[in-house]
N, C-alpha and C positions, 0 to 999 in steps of 0.2 A: 763457668759464666764469664769470665774474664777473657777466656778465650776468643768468643764471641765477640765480644766486646772488641778486644785488640784487631779481629778482622773485621770487623765494621767501619773501624778507625782506618784503616788499611785500603779499603773501599773506599771512605771517602776522599783518600790523598789520590787513588790513583781516579776517580773521578776529576776532581780538578783539576789534575795534569792535563786529563783527556778534554776536559774544557778549554784548558788556558794554551793548547798544544796548536803549534802552526800548523800549516798542512803537509801531509808526507810523515809527522814527526808520532802520531798516534798508533801506529802501526808496533815502532819502538816497543811503546808504553804498553801496550796489548800483550805483546809478546812475554815481556818479562813477567807481567802479574800472572798470565796464564803456567809462566814456567813457576813462579813463588806458590801460587796454591794450586797447581795442578790438575786444573780444569781446563778445559778447553774451551774455546773462544767464545761459545752460544752460552755455556754453561757462567763465563766470567761477567757477559752483558747481563745475564738473568739475576744475576747477582748485585750487580749495578744498578739495574732498577730499583732493589731492594732498599739504597740509599739515595735514592730521587737523580738518581742520571738518566738520561736521555741522550740517548746514541744517533735521534735523528735519520739512523737507516734510513734506507726507504727497503722497503717489504719487497718480496718478489710478489713478482706478478703473477708466478702461478702456482704462491703461495695456497694450500689446503686443496690443489688441487692433486691428482691421480693419473699415474701414466696408464694404470687401468682402467677397463672400459667397465661400464653398468653390466654389459654383456657378457664380459670374460667373470667379470667376482660371481655376477649369478648360478653360474656355470660349476664354478668351485666348490661355490655354496651348496648347492642341489646335490651336487656331485656325494658330499659329504653326509647332507639330509637323508639322501636317496639309501645310502649307507648305516644311516641311523637306527635301530633297533627300536621297536615298539614300544619298549620296557625307557627309552630315554638311551642307552649306553653308545659311544659315538665306537663305530667299526674303523674307520676310517681314519689317517692325519689330513692335517691339510696340506701338508707338504706333499704325500700321493696324493691325492686328488688336482693338486696345481699341476704337478708332472704329468699325470694324465692328461688333463685338460691343455697344456702350452705343448704337450707330445704330438697331439690330435691335431694342432694348429691353429686351438682357439682359446687360446693366451698366451700373453704375454712370456718371455721369459725374464721372473722377476724371483724375489728372494720371496717365502713364507710369509716373513713380517709384513712384507709389502702389498700380500694378496691379504691377507688379515685385515689390514686396516684399513683396505678399497673393499674390505666387503663389510666391516664394522660402518664406513661411509655410507653405501647403497642397503642400509639392512637388510642383509642377506649374508653375516658371517652366521656361524651354525648354533654358537648360541645364543644369540638372539631369534633364529629360527625356530627354536625347541621352546624358545618360552609359550607358556598357556598364554590365548587367547584372553581379551579381557571379556569378565563375564559381569552379569546384569542380575543384583541380587532380590531376590522374590522375598514377599513375605503371605503369612495367612491370614485370614480376617481373625478368627477368634480359637476356642478352642475345639477340636473335630473336625473343623475345617478340612484341613490335610492331615492324613496318615503318610507318613514313608515307610515302605520294608525293604529287607534285606535276608539274605537267606547265608550262611556262612557254614564251612566246613569247622567242628568245633577241632578242638586240644584233646579232646578227650573221646575214648572209643571203646564197645564193650564188649567182653571176654567170658563166654561161657564160665568158664569156671573163678574167673577174678572181678568179675561186674563191672563198674566204669572204671576206666584206667585210663592215666595223663600218655600222651604219646610220648614217647621217646623221639626226639628226632636225630639220634644217634641211628637208629634201627628205621624210624620212616620216612628219612629224608628223599630227594627226587631223583638219585643215582642207584636208587634200592627199591626200584617199583614190584618187584615179586614181594616184600612184604608189605607192602600197602595194598596188595591183589589180594592180599592174606586176607583184611582185615575191611576191604572196599563194602559188604555185607552190616560190618556190628559197627562201621562208621555216626558218629552223632551231627547232626545236623541242628545249626543255631539260627532260628528264627525271631529275627529283632522288627519290632513293629514301636515307632514313636510319633507322636503327638505332634506337629511342627511349631508350633502355638507354645505350649507348655514345655517341651522333651521332656514327657511324662516318654518312659520308657516300658512296654510290654515284651517278653520275650518268653518261647519255649522251647525245647528240645525233642528233635524227634529222632528215625530210624535211617539209614542209609542216604538220599541223596533229595536234592527239591523235586519234592511231584507235585501235577494240582491239587492229588489229594492232600499233602501234607500243607501247604499252603492255606487250603479252603477249611481245615481242620483248627488249624493256627488262628487263623481270620475272625472264625466262628466264635472263637473260644476268647479273643481279644474284646470282639464285641460283645459280651454277655458283662453283665455285673457279677463278678466274680465275690467280693467282700468289701465289708463297712472302711474296710482298711484299705482299698483301692478304688480311688474314686475316677480313674480313668476306665472307661467304657463307653458306650454307645456305638452308633454307625456313623462312617465319616461321612464326609460331600464329598473327599477326592483321595483316590487311593492311588498312590506312587511306588512305582515297583520301576526295576529295570526290565530292558525287553527280554527275557528269558520264555522257552516252551513252556514250559512249566506254569509262569505268573501268568501269561497267553491266553492260558487253554482256553475253548470254549466253554465247559462246565462253568469255570470261576468267575468267565466273565460274566455269561449269562447270571451267576448268582448277586454278581454287582450289579448288574443292569435290573433285576428282581426290588434291588434294592435302595436303587435310586441314587449308587455309588457310580460317579465319575472316574475315569478310568485312565492314569496317564502314564505311558511307559516310555522312559529316555532311554536313548541309545546306550549300547554297553558299553564296558569302560569308560563309562564317564561319571567317575565317583562322586566328582564335585556336585551334580547334579541332586544326590542324596548324599551330601556332607554330612548334615545331622546326626543320620541312622550308621553310617558309615563311624563318626566318633562314640556312639552310643556301643557298636561294635566292640572296639578298642576298650573303652570304658570296663567293658563286660568283659574280655581278657584278662585286662590288668586287675580290674580290682575285684571280679568276681571268681572265675577259672584259676587266678593263680594258685587259688586255699584249697583246691581239689586234691591237691597233693599230698595235704596233712589229714584228708577227711576217707573215708570209707562208705563211698556210694554202692549198691549192689544191683538195683534197677533202675529204671529211664524215669520209670513214678519217683522214686526218692531223687533225684536228678533234679527234676523238676519242682518237687514241695521245697527242697534246697533253694533252689533258684529264686522261688517266690516267696520265700523271707527276704533274701537277699532284698530282689525287687522292691518288696514295699516299705524295707529300710532306705533303699536309695532314693527312690520319689519323695521320699516324705521326709527326709535331712539333708539331703544334700543340694547346694548351691548351684542354681544356675550362671553360668559366666552372663547370658546375655537378659536375662530379666530378673539378677537379683533376688531372685526368691526361690523357693524350692517348686520342685514340677508340681507337687498337687497343690498348691498354692495359688497357681495361676492357672492348672485345670478348674477349679475350685470356681472361677471367675465364668464360666461358662452362663448363658441366660436358656431360659427354658425351651424358645424355640430353636437353637441351635442343641440342644439334645436330642437326638434319634433314638428313642428305645430301641432297643434289637428284639425282633420278634423271638420265640419261644426258639429252644436249640432245634426240637423238632420239625416244627417250620421251618426253620433256612434251612435244614439239611432237605427239605421235599425242594426248596425254591432252589436248590443247584441244577438239579433237572428239570424245573421246571418251566415251561416256555409257553407263551401264547397259544391260545387253542382256537379253531372258529367257532361261531356260535351262529347261528340262525334263530331272526328277532322273527319271535311267533306275530298270533295276529293283534293280540292285547298289549302290543309293543312293550315284550320281555324276553328276557333271555334267560336260559338254564343252563347252571353249571353248578359241577360239584367241585367241592373239599376237601383233604383230608382230614380228617377229626372236626369238621362242620357240616358234614354231609350234603345235600341236595337242595339247593334256593333257586326262587326266581326273581331276577332283577329289572325292574324297572326301565325302561331307556329312551321315553320318549320326552326327555329332554333335551337330547343329544341332537345335535342339528346335523339335517341330511337325514336323519334314520330313515325309515322305513318300513313295512312289511314284507319282510322275505330277507331284508337286508341280511350281508353274510359281515360279523363283527370279530375282530380278535380279544379274548377277555382274559384276564391272567389274576390272579390274586394278588390282595393289596395285602406286602405282606407288616403292614404298620397299621391294617383295621380290619385284619381278617374276622368276620368272614367275607369285608366287601372286598370289590373289584373291581377293576382298572378293566375301561374300555380302551382300545387304540383306535383313534381315530384317523386320518389324514384331512388337514384344512387346503384350500384352494390355492395354497400356495404349496404345498407337497409337503408342510410341516406336520409332523406326528404330536398330535395335542389326546392327553389323558382326559378321561372323566372315570370319575371315584362313582360306583352305584351300590347302593346300599340292598339287602335281601330283602323282600315283602314281606310286610308282616302280615298273620292268618288270625284270625278269632278261635273260640274252642270249638267252633264248629266247620274249620278248618278254609272259612270264606275268608276274600281279601279285605285287608280291615279297611283301607283306600277308598273301595268299591262304596258308589253311590246307594242308599238304600232303597227297599220295593216301594213308589209312592213318593220317592221323593224326584228334586230335578236332576234328570240326568245330564251331566255336560258331556258334548260328544269331546272325544280326542282330538288334536290339532289335526290340521291336514299337514300332513308331510309334505315333502315339496315333487316329491310323484304325484300324492292327491292333486297338488296345486297345477301341476302339469298337465293332469288328464283331466279338468276340469275345466281348462285355459284350452285346450285342446279339440274339449268337446263345446264350445261356445262357438269356439269357431267353425267347427264343421257345420255345425245347424244354424249357424249366422244369430245366436242367441246373445242376450244381454247379462241371461240370469241361469241359474240353475235349473230356475224351474220352467223356463222357456224351452230348457234342452227335454228335460222329462216330458214335457207336452208332444214336443215333435218326436219325441222315439217313442210315443204310445201310440201318432199319428201315423206311424210308417214312413216318415217323410225320410227320401234319400239323403242322406250325411252330403254334405259339399255339393247339393243340387244347384244347378249353374255355375258352378265354380270349376268342375271340372267333366270332360267325358268317358264313362268308365268303359265305352266300347272304343276309346282314342288306340287302345293299343292292339284291338283287332280289326279296327276298318283301316287301317293304317296299310295293312298287308293287303295285295291283290293275287286273287287267289284263282290259278287260271282253272279252264274246263279240261278233262284228258278221256278219250275216246274208251270206251266199256272194253275190257278183255274178253278173250273170247274163256269157258273155262268148264265144269262137267257139273252137273246137277246133284248132289249128295243126297242120298235117300237115307232114312234114321227107321227102324225095327218100331213099332206099336209098343210103348210103355204103358203098363197096367199098374195103379198102386194099388195097392193091398192094406187092408184094414186090421188091426187086430181081434178076433172073434169076440165076444163077449158069453158068461156063461147064462145059466136061463135067468136068475136074480135079475140080474146086471138088462139084460136083453127086455125082461117083463116091464123092468121102470122105465124105460126109455120107451116099449108101445103105450103101457097107461101114459106116461102121460103126454102123449100125443093124440090117443083115443077118451081118455076119461073112462066113463062107466060101462065104453063098450065092454070094458074089457072084463074078461070072465074066467073063472076056474078051469072052462072047457078050452076055453086061448091059449093058458099054462099045459094042459095036457096034451095038448096040440103042439104045441113049443117043441115036448120033450120029446113026443114019436117023431116029429119031424129031423130033429138033431139028437141022436141018440148018447152020440158021443159028447155032449153035452157044450160042445162050441157052436154060438149062433154066431153067422157072419153078420158083421156090420153092414155090409151093403142090400143085407134082404128085410131089416128093420122099414122100412118105409113101402114093401110091398106086403108084410102082413099090416100095417094100419091102414093101405089103401083096400085091401081086404074084408077088414075087420069095418072102416066103413060102409062101404056099401052093402054090407050083409053076409058075404062068403063065411063058408066057415073054414076054407083051408086060402091061405095064399099062393098065389101063383110065384113060381118061383125059377129064380134066371139064374141059367151056366153062368160062371163068375167066367167075366170079361167077355159076356154079352154086349 
C-alpha cells in the first residue's frame, strides 16, 4: 500500500513538472521518469492520467486504423476456418495462414499480432468465426404439447455368459475397432423421451442399433398408461427428433400421422435443437448408469425394470431448475383437452401399417369399411360436402374413436379436410335405425352437387323452369335443346361428292336351307291336335307312326298334316325336304 502511495506521489510530482515546463523541457522530464519507473513513454502517460494529468497531445489521425485491408483479413481468417475440424479443433495457426496468404500476394507482410488485431476489427478472427450463432428460445404450451426424443449408445453391452456389462473404455475405444465389432450386435441403445413443458423423462433400453422398429416400440410404450406412479402418458401433439433414417422411416411417420401427431425433424449435429433431451441423457448416464457397475443384471428385461424404478423416483423427487417443481407436479397441470388418451396397444400396432384405403359411396350415401377387432360396418357420409353416389373417398380408422372412421377430403383450396363418421346402428331385425318407418313421411336425401348440376342442365336443355316441366317435356318426347342447336350441323357442314360406279363381278351364293329339329310322336300329335282340334283321332295317331317308323316327325311336315285332316283326307301329302 505504501509503495503505491509513493508512486502516486511521484507521478503527481512529474505531472506538476510537465505542466509548468517550458517548451522543449518536457522531453527530459519524461525520459527521466521513464528510466526511474522502468516503463515506456506510452505507459508513463497512461499512469499520469490516473493522477489527473492531461498531456494535450494530438491523437494520430490514423488511430484505430490498420494497414491490413478487410479483404486480406477475411482471407487469412477464412483459411484458418476452412482448416478447422467440424468438432471445432483448429488445425492451422494464424501465422501459417498469414504466410500462405502473403506469399500468394493476397496479404501484406505484417506480423501475426497485426493480422490478428485486424481480423478482430473486421469480425473475422477464427475465435469469432467459430462462435455459435444466436438462437431464439422456444416454448411449449402445455404438458404433452411437445415431446423430444434421442437415441444414444449406452455405456453397457450384453455378453451371453456375463449378462449386462459396463463397457471398459480401455478395451473398447476408437483405436480398437476390432473389439467394438465383436459386441456390435450386443450393444445396448438407450432411447430417451422428454416432455418439453414438465421435463418428465421416459427412457428404455433396446438391442443393437437405432431402427424404426425400436423407435416405434419405445414410442408406443411411452404413450401408454404404465402405472399409477407414472403420470406421464398420452399422445403428444408434436414429436421432435433428429433427422435420422430410422426416425423418418415411412412406417413410423405413418403411425404419427394416424395418431395426428405433427412430426418435426431438426438437422443432424444440432444438439441445441433438442437440448433438453440431451441434458436428460447426461442425467441418466451420471445419475443412473453410473450405478450399474455395482449391480448384477442378467437380461435386458431386468435392466429396463431397474431403470423404471429409478425413472419413477427421479420424476417424482428431483426439482427441475426451470420450473422449480418436480417433473410430476408440472405434468399433473395438464388439462383434459390436452391429454389425448392413446388407443390400445394392439390398435396402435395396426396403425403402423394402416394407410387410407379407397371406398366407393353407395346408393344410400354410405361407405363400407372393416376394422380389425370391430368387424365390418357401414358409415353414413351424406353430411360431407361434395359427396355423391359413386364417389371415391379415402377412409381410415380414427384411433381415438374406433370403430369411428375418418374420411379424407379436399376442399376447393386443395387443403385436406377430415370428417369423422360413426358406424350406422341397426335394430334386432338388421334394419337401419335411422331409416323412417313404412307409413311415415319419407324425407328425401339432400341433392348432391351432381344432382344439382343434373337438374340445372336438364332445365336448360328443355327450356323449363321447374323439374315438373322437365319431366313433362321428356314424356312428350320433345327434343332436347330444340331451337338451340342443329343436331345435323356436324353432318351438313361436309359436302360429299358423287362418285362414278366401279366395274365389278356379280357374286352368287348357294341356296341355303334351314332345317329344324324333328319331333317325337307325342310332340307332333300335340302340335297337330292344337291346330285341328276335335278332328284329331286315334287313327291319325296310327297313321303318324306308320309314316315315320323311326319316331322322328319332321317339323316341316306338320302343316301338311293339318291341311290334310282339315280337308277330310286320311293321309297328308308329304313333300321332299328342301322342296
